[in-house]
N, C-alpha and C positions, 0 to 999 in steps of 0.2 A: 400630488405626493410621488415620488419615484419608488415605483416595485422592485422590490427587491429580486435576485435571481434565487430559484429554488431548488432543491433536490428532491424529486418525486419518488424514487426508489432506490434501494440499496441491496447488494447482495455480500454476505460475510464468508469467507472460508474459515470453518468451524475448525478448531484445534482437536484431533482425536488422541493424540498421543498423551495427555496429560487433564487433569480435571481443571487447571485454569486457564482461561483463554482470554487474554487480554484484547483480542480483536473482536470477539462477540460483545464483551461489556463496551467496548469503545462505539462499535456498530449500534449497540441499542441507544447510546447517549445521542449520536449523531440523528439517528432516526427520529428520537424524541424532539431535537431540537428544529427539525424541519418539517416534522409532522408526515415523515414518508414511510412508505412501505418497506418492509423489511423481510428478506430472504436469508435463511442460514443452509449452507450446502456442507454436507459431510462427506468426504471422500471415502469409498471403500475399494480397495482392490485385492486382488490374486496376488499371491507372494511372488517375486521374481528369484526364482530358484535356478541356479545352473550347477548342474551334477557334474561331478568329476569323473573323467573317463567316461566308461560305457554303463557306470552305475545310475539305475533308474530311481527316481526321487519317490518315496512312499506317496500313495495317493492318500494316506490318512495323514499325512503330515502336510499335504497341501492343504487339504481340507479343513485341518485344526486350525492352520494360520490364517485362513479365509474366514472362518467363523471367528477368530479373535479379532481381526480387522472389522468384520461387520459389528460386533458387539462394542469396539470401541467408537464407531460411528453413531450407532443407536444412542450409547452412553453421552456422546458431545450432543447429539440433537436434544435430549432430555434436559441437559443442563442449560442449553440455551433457551429451551422453551418456559423452563422456570424461572430463568433471569428476565426474559421478556415479560412474563406474567407479572413479577414482582413490581416492573417498570410500567405497568398497566399499558404495554404496548403491544398491539397486534402482531403478529410476525407468524411466519411460515417456515418450515424445515423440511429438508428432505435429503435422503440418502442416495448417492449417485455412485453406482458400480462401474468400474473401467479397470484397466490395466494401470499400472505404475507409470509406464511409458505413454500411457492416453491421458493422464491427470491434466499436465498443461493444456492440451488444446482442450480437454471438456471443460474446466474451469472458463479459460478463455472464451470459448464459445457461449457458456453460460452468462458470463459477463457483460457481454455485448449489449443484452437487453436490459441493463441498468445503468441509472445514471452515475453510480459510484461503486466501485468493488473496495471491499476492506478487508486484510489479511495480516496475518501475526508475522513479526520477523522469523526467519527461518533460523534453527540452532546452528552455531557457527560449527562450519566443518563437517555438517550431517545434511545428506541429501533426503527430504522429507516431502511428503505432499504437501505441506505447508509453503515450502520454498519454492518448489516448482508452480505451485499455484501462483505465488506473487509474482514470478517473471513472466508466466503465462499471461496473468491478467494484464501486463505491462504492454507486451509484445502482439498479444493476439486479440485483446477485447476492443481495442479502439476508444477504451473508455478511462477515466483517471482511476488511479488506485491510491488508497491510503494504506502505508506500512505503519503496523503499531507495534514500537518497540516491546521485548519480551518483559521488562522492568514495569511497564505502565500500568497504572495502579487506579488513575482517574479517567472520568470520562471526557470528552470533546470540550477543550477551553479555547477560547479564540481572543485573548487580551492582546498577545502580541504574535503576528505572523511575519516568519521571515521568508524572503522570496529571493531564490537564486537566479540571476538574470546573466546570461550571456550571449543574448541576441540571437540564438539558434532558434530553430524550428520547433524542437521539443520545448525548450524555454517558454516559448510563445504559446504552445497547446498547453503547457501546464498554468501558466498565468490565467488564460482563459477559462479552463477547466475549474479552476479554484475561486472564480470569481462569488459563488453564493457563500463561502466562507470567507473570502476578503472584505464583501460588503458587511460582515457582522462583527470583523475585528475592530477592537479598540484602536490597535496600532499596526502598522505594516512597515518593514524595513525591506527596501530592496537593496541587494549587494550584486556586484560584480567583482569576482576573484580573478586576479590574473597579474601582468606585469605591466602592460601597456594601459598606462593610466588615463591619456588621453582620449584614445579610443573608449573605455570603460566609462568616462565621463559623459561622451557624447552619446553612449548607448543608453547609458540610465538617464538621461536628458530625455531622450526619446520616448521611454516607457513611462518615464514620470509624466509626461503630457498625456499618454493614453490614461494612466490612472486618475489624473486630475479631472478628465473630461467624466471619468466615472463618480467624482466627489467623494474619492477614497483619501482617508487619512492617511498619509505615509512621508517616510524619509528614502533618501537613497545614499549609498555610501560605496567608495571604490576602495577593495582591499587589495593588497598586494599578496603574491604568494607565487612559488616556482611550482614547477608540475608535480612536484612530490609531496606537497602538503597542503593541497586544495582541500581535503577532506578536513583536516585538522583546523584549518582558518575557517571553515563552515561552521562545523559543530563548535569550536570555541567561540565563535561570535553568538552562537545561538544561545549557548550558555550563559554569556555575558548579557544577552538582552532578556533572559529567561523565557525565551520563545517557547510558545505552546504548539507551533506548528512549523514545519519548512515545507516550502514548496519549490519542487525544482523539476526541471526535464529530466527523464529517465533516458541515459545514453546507452545505447547498446543496439543490436540487431538481430533478428532471427533466422535461421537456417536450417530449412528441413525441420527436423525435430530437435534442434539444438535451439538453447536458448544463451545467449552470450551477452553477459553486461560489460560495460565500458569500467575501466578502473575506478575512477571517482565514483559513479554509481554502485560498483561492488562494495566498496570502502565505505561508503556512506552506510549502506544497508547493513554490513556488518557490525558497525559500531555506534550506530543512531541510538540516541536516548530521548528522543522526542517523536511522535508522529511526523511522517513525511509522506505528503501529497505528489505522485509522481504521475507523469504522462508521458506517452512515446509518440 
């Protein structure tokens, strides 16, 4: 009997800005599926305050904002522990203190020693520790990341997985990283979105041979799109399939302390409606 690939440990970036945390709930369900170790990380930071002119920022204001951040992190940890206990799942949690600027590299460094990192979708047009952690996990950890949409209510489901394939290195990385999930899926559809149909079909045939060697139940499909509507094509097709998960390579690059996502990657993360596994 063929042994399935497994996920041994998972780290989740806990949401501290509100009481609802779709990433934590999803991470608990993934940990239960794989009987994996689960760790929750709540980021705490000092405020980034830029004073106008020569005016000094009052020390008591800085301290007050820092204490608020600590309370929020502790609250997230307590909610996470309660949710894990209700699921009868052993889990550890810790507060990590850093600067706002240090959040990306800190979480990315932590995620390097876990099989999978799970984060919540960032709030649109708002720079938060959640958004920074998501991009850092992708660029800095060398590990796969699952981004959970803010509207997510259910735990992990693997009825149908949609794999986005363009033959790139990042797509290949995501495909390999998602194997523990693909092996448990009821159905898999691999799509190539573009204008060059012949090249798409050849690339899909090659990846299809690879998946067949893993005895996976899959289908392939070439979809047409110009450069401006790739995101809509992917998400619309995912909706048509009632996909439970999207797998794709995360396109972008890191430069010093900047994390810059490619256009399609950014658009997907902004408008996603189902969990997405990304690798870079």
